[in-house]
C-alpha positions as CSV (number, residue, x, y, z in Angstrom):
1,X,-64.8,135.9,1.6
2,X,-67.6,134.9,-0.8
3,X,-66.8,132.0,-3.1
4,X,-68.8,133.3,-6.0
5,X,-68.8,136.1,-8.5
6,X,-71.5,138.3,-10.0
7,X,-71.2,139.2,-13.7
8,X,-73.8,141.6,-15.1
9,X,-72.0,143.6,-17.8
10,X,-70.8,142.6,-21.2
11,X,-67.1,143.0,-21.8
12,X,-66.2,146.2,-23.7
13,X,-64.2,146.0,-26.9
14,X,-60.5,145.3,-26.4
15,X,-57.2,145.1,-28.3
16,X,-54.7,143.4,-26.0
17,X,-51.7,141.1,-25.7
18,X,-51.7,138.6,-22.9
19,X,-49.7,135.6,-21.5
20,X,-51.7,132.8,-19.9
21,X,-50.4,130.4,-17.3
22,X,-48.0,127.5,-18.0
23,X,-49.4,124.4,-19.6
24,X,-50.8,122.0,-16.9
25,X,-50.2,118.8,-18.8
26,X,-46.5,119.7,-19.4
27,X,-46.1,121.1,-15.9
28,X,-47.2,117.8,-14.2
29,X,-45.2,115.7,-16.7
30,X,-42.1,117.8,-16.1
31,X,-42.5,117.2,-12.3
32,X,-42.8,113.4,-12.8
33,X,-39.9,113.1,-15.3
34,X,-37.7,115.3,-13.2
35,X,-38.4,113.2,-10.1
36,X,-36.8,110.3,-12.0
37,X,-33.8,112.2,-13.4
38,X,-30.3,112.0,-12.1
39,X,-29.4,115.5,-11.1
40,X,-31.2,118.9,-10.8
41,X,-33.9,119.9,-13.2
42,X,-35.1,123.5,-13.4
43,X,-38.5,124.8,-14.8
44,X,-39.5,128.4,-15.5
45,X,-43.1,129.5,-15.9
46,X,-44.3,126.3,-14.1
47,X,-48.1,126.4,-13.5
48,X,-48.6,127.1,-9.8
49,X,-52.1,125.5,-9.7
50,X,-53.4,123.1,-7.1
51,X,-53.0,120.2,-9.5
52,X,-49.3,120.9,-10.1
53,X,-48.6,121.7,-6.4
54,X,-50.2,118.3,-5.6
55,X,-47.7,116.6,-8.0
56,X,-44.8,118.4,-6.2
57,X,-46.2,117.2,-2.8
58,X,-46.5,113.7,-4.2
59,X,-42.8,113.4,-5.2
60,X,-41.7,114.9,-2.0
61,X,-43.5,112.1,-0.1
62,X,-41.4,109.7,-2.2
63,X,-38.2,111.3,-0.9
64,X,-37.5,113.8,-3.7
65,X,-36.2,117.3,-2.7
66,X,-38.0,120.3,-4.4
67,X,-37.5,124.0,-4.1
68,X,-40.0,126.5,-5.4
69,X,-39.5,130.3,-5.7
70,X,-42.2,132.2,-7.6
71,X,-42.6,130.3,-10.8
72,X,-39.1,128.8,-10.8
73,X,-39.0,125.2,-9.6
74,X,-35.9,123.0,-9.0
75,X,-36.2,119.2,-8.5
76,X,-33.3,117.3,-7.2
77,X,-33.7,113.9,-8.8
78,X,-32.0,110.8,-7.4
79,X,-32.3,108.7,-10.5
80,X,-34.8,106.2,-11.9
81,X,-34.6,104.1,-8.8
82,X,-34.4,107.0,-6.4
83,X,-37.8,107.0,-4.8
84,X,-37.7,106.3,-1.0
85,X,-40.6,104.0,-0.5
86,X,-41.9,104.0,3.1
87,X,-44.7,102.4,4.8
88,X,-48.1,104.2,5.0
89,X,-47.5,106.7,2.2
90,X,-50.7,108.5,1.2
91,X,-50.7,110.6,-1.9
92,X,-53.5,113.2,-2.4
93,X,-54.0,113.9,-6.1
94,X,-56.8,116.4,-5.1
95,X,-58.6,117.2,-8.4
96,X,-55.9,116.0,-10.8
97,X,-56.7,113.0,-12.9
98,X,-53.4,113.5,-14.7
99,X,-51.4,113.1,-11.5
100,X,-53.6,110.4,-9.9
101,X,-53.4,108.3,-13.0
102,X,-49.9,108.9,-14.3
103,X,-48.1,108.4,-11.0
104,X,-49.5,104.9,-10.7
105,X,-47.3,103.8,-13.6
106,X,-44.2,104.9,-11.5
107,X,-45.4,103.1,-8.4
108,X,-45.6,99.5,-9.8
109,X,-42.4,98.5,-8.1
110,X,-43.2,99.9,-4.7
111,X,-42.5,97.2,-2.0
112,X,-45.2,98.8,0.3
113,X,-48.8,99.7,-0.2
114,X,-49.3,103.3,-1.3
115,X,-52.7,104.9,-1.0
116,X,-54.0,107.4,-3.6
117,X,-56.8,109.7,-2.6
118,X,-58.5,112.7,-4.2
119,X,-61.3,115.3,-3.8
120,X,-65.0,114.5,-4.3
121,X,-64.8,115.0,-8.0
122,X,-61.7,112.9,-8.7
123,X,-63.1,110.2,-6.4
124,X,-66.0,109.7,-8.8
125,X,-63.8,109.2,-11.8
126,X,-62.9,105.8,-13.3
127,X,-59.5,104.5,-12.2
128,X,-60.2,100.9,-13.4
129,X,-59.0,102.0,-16.8
130,X,-55.6,102.5,-15.3
131,X,-55.4,99.6,-12.8
132,X,-56.5,97.0,-15.4
133,X,-53.4,97.4,-17.6
134,X,-51.0,98.1,-14.7
135,X,-52.1,94.8,-13.1
136,X,-50.7,93.0,-16.1
137,X,-47.2,94.3,-15.2
138,X,-47.6,92.5,-11.8
139,X,-48.8,95.3,-9.5
140,X,-51.8,94.8,-7.3
141,X,-54.7,97.2,-6.7
142,X,-57.6,97.6,-4.3
143,X,-60.2,100.2,-5.4
144,X,-63.3,101.5,-3.9
145,X,-66.3,100.0,-5.7
146,X,-63.7,98.3,-7.9
147,X,-63.1,101.4,-9.9
148,X,-62.8,104.6,-7.8
149,X,-60.6,106.4,-5.3
150,X,-59.4,105.8,-2.7
151,X,-57.2,103.1,-4.1
152,X,-54.2,101.2,-2.8
153,X,-51.4,100.0,-5.1
154,X,-48.7,97.4,-4.1
155,X,-45.9,96.9,-6.5
156,X,-43.9,93.8,-7.4
157,X,-40.3,92.8,-7.7
158,X,-41.2,90.5,-10.6
159,X,-42.5,92.9,-13.1
160,X,-43.0,91.8,-16.7
161,X,-43.6,93.7,-19.9
162,X,-47.1,93.8,-21.4
163,X,-49.0,94.3,-24.6
164,X,-52.0,96.6,-24.3
165,X,-54.6,98.0,-26.7
166,X,-55.8,101.5,-25.5
167,X,-59.1,102.1,-27.3
168,X,-60.6,105.1,-25.6
169,X,-58.1,107.8,-26.7
170,X,-57.1,108.4,-23.1
171,X,-53.6,110.1,-22.9
172,X,-53.7,109.5,-19.1
173,X,-54.1,105.7,-19.5
174,X,-51.4,105.6,-22.3
175,X,-49.0,107.7,-20.2
176,X,-49.4,105.5,-17.1
177,X,-48.5,102.4,-19.2
178,X,-45.5,104.2,-20.7
179,X,-44.3,105.1,-17.2
180,X,-44.9,101.5,-16.1
181,X,-42.9,100.2,-19.1
182,X,-40.0,102.3,-18.0
183,X,-39.8,100.2,-14.8
184,X,-39.8,96.8,-16.6
185,X,-37.1,94.7,-18.3
186,X,-38.2,93.9,-21.8
187,X,-40.4,95.6,-24.3
188,X,-43.8,96.9,-23.5
189,X,-46.1,97.5,-26.5
190,X,-49.1,99.8,-26.7
191,X,-51.6,100.1,-29.5
192,X,-53.1,103.5,-28.6
193,X,-56.0,105.4,-30.1
194,X,-54.8,108.9,-31.0
195,X,-54.6,111.3,-28.0
196,X,-52.3,114.0,-26.7
197,X,-48.7,112.9,-26.9
198,X,-46.7,115.0,-24.4
199,X,-45.3,112.0,-22.6
200,X,-44.0,110.5,-25.8
201,X,-42.4,113.8,-27.0
202,X,-40.7,114.3,-23.6
203,X,-39.5,110.7,-23.7
204,X,-38.0,111.1,-27.2
205,X,-36.4,114.5,-26.2
206,X,-34.8,112.8,-23.2
207,X,-33.5,110.0,-25.5
208,X,-35.4,107.3,-23.6
209,X,-35.8,103.8,-25.2
210,X,-39.2,104.6,-26.9
211,X,-40.4,104.2,-30.5
212,X,-43.6,105.4,-32.0
213,X,-45.0,104.2,-35.3
214,X,-48.1,106.1,-36.5
215,X,-51.0,105.3,-38.6
216,X,-54.3,107.2,-39.2
217,X,-56.2,105.9,-36.1
218,X,-53.6,104.4,-33.8
219,X,-50.1,104.8,-32.6
220,X,-47.9,101.8,-32.0
221,X,-45.6,102.6,-29.0
222,X,-42.8,100.4,-27.7
223,X,-41.0,101.3,-24.5
224,X,-38.1,99.5,-22.8
225,X,-36.7,99.7,-19.3
226,X,-35.1,103.1,-18.6
227,X,-31.8,103.2,-16.7
228,X,-31.0,106.9,-16.8
229,X,-32.9,110.1,-17.3
230,X,-30.9,113.3,-17.7
231,X,-32.0,116.5,-15.9
232,X,-34.7,118.4,-17.8
233,X,-34.4,122.2,-17.9
234,X,-37.7,123.5,-19.3
235,X,-39.4,126.8,-20.1
236,X,-43.1,125.8,-19.8
237,X,-45.2,127.3,-22.6
238,X,-48.7,128.7,-22.1
239,X,-51.6,126.3,-21.9
240,X,-53.9,126.1,-24.9
241,X,-56.7,124.8,-22.7
242,X,-56.5,127.9,-20.6
243,X,-56.1,130.1,-23.7
244,X,-59.3,128.6,-25.1
245,X,-61.5,130.7,-22.9
246,X,-59.9,133.9,-24.1
247,X,-60.0,132.7,-27.8
248,X,-63.7,132.2,-27.5
249,X,-64.2,135.4,-25.4
250,X,-62.6,137.4,-28.2
251,X,-64.4,135.6,-31.0
252,X,-67.8,136.4,-29.3
253,X,-67.0,139.9,-28.3
254,X,-67.6,143.0,-30.5
255,X,-64.8,144.8,-32.3
256,X,-62.0,143.0,-30.3
257,X,-58.6,141.6,-31.0
258,X,-56.3,139.5,-28.8
259,X,-52.8,138.1,-29.1
260,X,-51.9,135.3,-26.7
261,X,-48.2,134.9,-26.4
262,X,-46.1,131.6,-26.6
263,X,-48.9,129.0,-26.4
264,X,-48.2,125.2,-26.8
265,X,-49.8,124.2,-30.1
266,X,-49.0,120.5,-30.0
267,X,-51.0,119.0,-32.9
268,X,-52.7,116.6,-30.5
269,X,-54.2,119.6,-28.6
270,X,-55.2,122.1,-31.4
271,X,-58.6,120.7,-32.1
272,X,-60.2,123.9,-30.9
273,X,-58.4,125.9,-33.5
274,X,-59.4,123.6,-36.3
275,X,-63.0,123.5,-35.1
276,X,-63.4,127.2,-34.6
277,X,-61.8,128.0,-38.0
278,X,-64.4,125.7,-39.6
279,X,-67.0,127.7,-37.9
280,X,-65.7,131.0,-39.3
281,X,-63.7,132.3,-36.4
282,X,-60.6,134.3,-37.4
283,X,-57.5,132.7,-35.8
284,X,-53.9,133.0,-36.9
285,X,-50.7,131.4,-35.6
286,X,-47.7,133.7,-35.5
287,X,-44.0,133.2,-34.6
288,X,-44.2,129.4,-34.7
289,X,-41.3,127.5,-33.2
290,X,-40.1,124.1,-32.0
291,X,-39.0,123.8,-28.4
292,X,-37.7,120.5,-27.0
293,X,-40.0,118.5,-29.2
294,X,-43.1,120.7,-28.7
295,X,-44.6,123.3,-31.1
296,X,-45.4,126.7,-29.7
297,X,-46.8,129.9,-31.3
298,X,-48.5,133.2,-30.6
299,X,-52.2,133.0,-31.3
300,X,-54.1,136.0,-32.8
301,X,-57.9,136.1,-32.6
302,X,-60.4,138.6,-33.9
303,X,-64.1,139.1,-33.3
304,X,-66.3,137.1,-35.5
305,X,-69.7,138.5,-36.6
306,X,-71.0,135.5,-38.6
307,X,-70.5,132.1,-37.0
308,X,-71.3,128.9,-39.0
309,X,-72.7,125.7,-37.5
310,X,-70.7,122.6,-37.7
311,X,-71.1,118.8,-37.9
312,X,-67.9,118.2,-35.9
313,X,-65.6,115.5,-37.4
314,X,-65.1,112.8,-34.7
315,X,-61.4,112.6,-35.5
316,X,-61.1,116.0,-33.8
317,X,-62.6,114.9,-30.5
318,X,-59.4,113.8,-28.7
319,X,-57.7,116.9,-29.9
320,X,-60.3,119.2,-28.3
321,X,-61.6,117.0,-25.4
322,X,-60.9,119.6,-22.7
323,X,-62.2,122.5,-24.8
324,X,-65.7,121.3,-25.8
325,X,-67.6,123.2,-23.1
326,X,-66.3,126.5,-24.4
327,X,-66.6,125.4,-28.1
328,X,-70.3,124.8,-27.4
329,X,-70.7,128.5,-26.5
330,X,-69.6,129.3,-30.0
331,X,-72.2,126.9,-31.4
332,X,-74.8,128.7,-29.4
333,X,-74.1,131.9,-31.4
334,X,-73.9,130.0,-34.8
335,X,-76.5,130.1,-37.5
336,X,-78.0,126.6,-37.8
337,X,-77.7,123.3,-35.9
338,X,-74.3,122.1,-34.7
339,X,-73.7,118.4,-34.0
340,X,-71.0,116.9,-31.8
341,X,-70.9,113.1,-31.3
342,X,-68.8,110.2,-29.8
343,X,-68.1,112.4,-26.7
344,X,-68.7,109.9,-23.9
345,X,-65.1,110.8,-22.6
346,X,-66.5,114.2,-21.6
347,X,-68.3,112.5,-18.8
348,X,-65.0,111.1,-17.5
349,X,-63.8,114.6,-16.6
350,X,-64.1,116.6,-13.4
351,X,-67.9,116.7,-13.8
352,X,-70.3,115.1,-16.3
353,X,-69.5,117.8,-18.9
354,X,-72.1,116.8,-21.5
355,X,-74.8,117.2,-18.8
356,X,-73.3,120.6,-17.8
357,X,-73.2,121.7,-21.4
358,X,-76.9,121.0,-21.8
359,X,-77.6,122.7,-18.4
360,X,-75.7,125.9,-19.3
361,X,-77.1,126.1,-22.9
362,X,-80.6,125.5,-21.8
363,X,-80.3,128.2,-19.1
364,X,-79.4,130.8,-21.7
365,X,-82.3,129.7,-23.9
366,X,-80.5,127.5,-26.4
367,X,-82.3,124.3,-27.5
368,X,-80.3,121.1,-27.3
369,X,-80.8,117.4,-27.9
370,X,-78.4,115.4,-25.8
371,X,-77.6,111.7,-25.5
372,X,-75.0,110.0,-23.4
373,X,-72.4,110.7,-26.0
374,X,-73.7,113.4,-28.3
375,X,-75.2,116.9,-28.4
376,X,-77.1,118.9,-31.0
377,X,-77.0,122.7,-30.4
378,X,-79.6,124.9,-32.1
379,X,-77.7,128.2,-32.5
380,X,-79.1,131.7,-32.2
381,X,-77.0,134.4,-33.8
382,X,-79.1,137.1,-32.1
383,X,-78.9,135.7,-28.6
384,X,-78.8,138.4,-25.9
385,X,-79.8,137.8,-22.3
386,X,-81.5,140.0,-19.8
387,X,-82.5,137.4,-17.2
388,X,-80.7,136.2,-14.0
389,X,-78.8,133.0,-14.1
390,X,-77.3,131.0,-11.3
391,X,-74.6,128.3,-11.8
392,X,-73.7,126.0,-8.8
393,X,-73.2,122.4,-7.7
394,X,-70.9,121.5,-10.6
395,X,-68.4,119.5,-8.5
396,X,-66.0,122.4,-8.6
397,X,-65.2,121.8,-12.2
398,X,-62.9,124.7,-13.2
399,X,-64.0,124.5,-16.8
400,X,-67.7,124.9,-16.0
401,X,-66.9,128.0,-13.9
402,X,-64.8,129.6,-16.6
403,X,-67.2,128.7,-19.4
404,X,-70.0,130.3,-17.4
405,X,-67.9,133.5,-16.9
406,X,-67.3,133.8,-20.7
407,X,-71.0,133.2,-21.4
408,X,-71.9,135.9,-19.0
409,X,-69.5,138.4,-20.5
410,X,-70.6,137.7,-24.1
411,X,-74.3,136.9,-23.9
412,X,-75.4,139.3,-21.2
413,X,-77.8,138.9,-18.3
414,X,-76.9,138.8,-14.6
415,X,-75.0,135.7,-13.5
416,X,-74.2,134.4,-10.1
417,X,-71.4,131.8,-10.5
418,X,-70.5,129.8,-7.5
419,X,-67.2,128.0,-6.6
420,X,-64.8,130.7,-7.7
421,X,-62.0,128.8,-6.0
422,X,-62.4,126.0,-8.6
423,X,-60.0,127.8,-10.9
424,X,-57.1,127.2,-8.5
425,X,-56.8,123.7,-9.8
426,X,-55.8,124.8,-13.3
427,X,-55.8,128.6,-13.9
428,X,-55.4,130.6,-10.7
429,X,-55.0,134.0,-12.5
430,X,-57.9,133.6,-14.9
431,X,-59.9,136.4,-13.2
432,X,-56.9,138.6,-13.0
433,X,-56.3,138.4,-16.7
434,X,-60.0,139.1,-17.4
435,X,-59.7,142.2,-15.3
436,X,-56.7,143.4,-17.3
437,X,-58.7,143.0,-20.5
438,X,-61.4,145.3,-19.2
439,X,-59.0,148.1,-18.2
């Protein structure tokens, strides 16, 4: 079966309600927390993507029983010290930076070496940013080229709490240290640049010994050793990062309206909504509610005929870091020049995304000026394509694939987009939902 799709027709007008897949960040964190719980945890609407399935396989290798039926998952936790460490364990994180990085914090007491491997894309990403702070607890690491996968971690019996300043705004680094701090007697302190806070919210909901003091730029987090985690029954809300593609698709389509049901709108993740509203896109949040520490809502989007350029405030970067590729498509349709800066973290993702942003935008005839951490986009409100465009060799980055599909459906032309299977890592039913919109 061919691993590419051909798109050659703009999407017709639509007025629909959809539900996208469960949130990936919450799904993986639920798996990891539940693996430490004492008793049986149950999740509904768990994202059944390759990244989440890799997390399930990882805890099974550590001796945790898991049952999975449709999108209902049960994890039979054995307690905080319930992992069965064996010799020669190899954990394959596949494409998941969240799994590969967060689980290291839970392995700092392993008496045997554990090897972490990943796919070609993950193996190019920086793991030194995780191993450096975790070394301070007492764990030992061996990494390829001193920063990449495969890596080997060996834990310690003599762990000690640490103080660490996280300056990149990496939720994965912060979460790995929080998990590490759960293993250690004494108080671990983290001064962390603002980033998504799902780990902290779940920790607080579970009444774990964590405190968070917030100021404008940093959070001061303190975590003590955890002795007991209660089972976590959870209805996973929809993923705002997956919803982003349909938000932009609707905004750039003609005479269309879309309601996306029960989406996680954690304030650390809603940068795309703030940015698009500043650009003139019509977005409303309905039926807002709080669920186990997280905010959820239905998102209503309407087509937008006049899009404004933006000088994007840097304080929104961490709140939209996974959505910038699709946001750049909106800037391509804007009147004027949009400027996005301080985005070096984009190149720490599945592919060098700033480079791919430039690549896609240039292919559709949009002028850009790009540096290692910024991009200027010279928008064209009248952009309409008739040419043939091929997208390939993007390290199977699911967001490059989905961004390309949205571009094809809204700007026209005939597109051949390779690596269709890349969406299995985060959003397996993306194309199915798209098909429903066109019916």
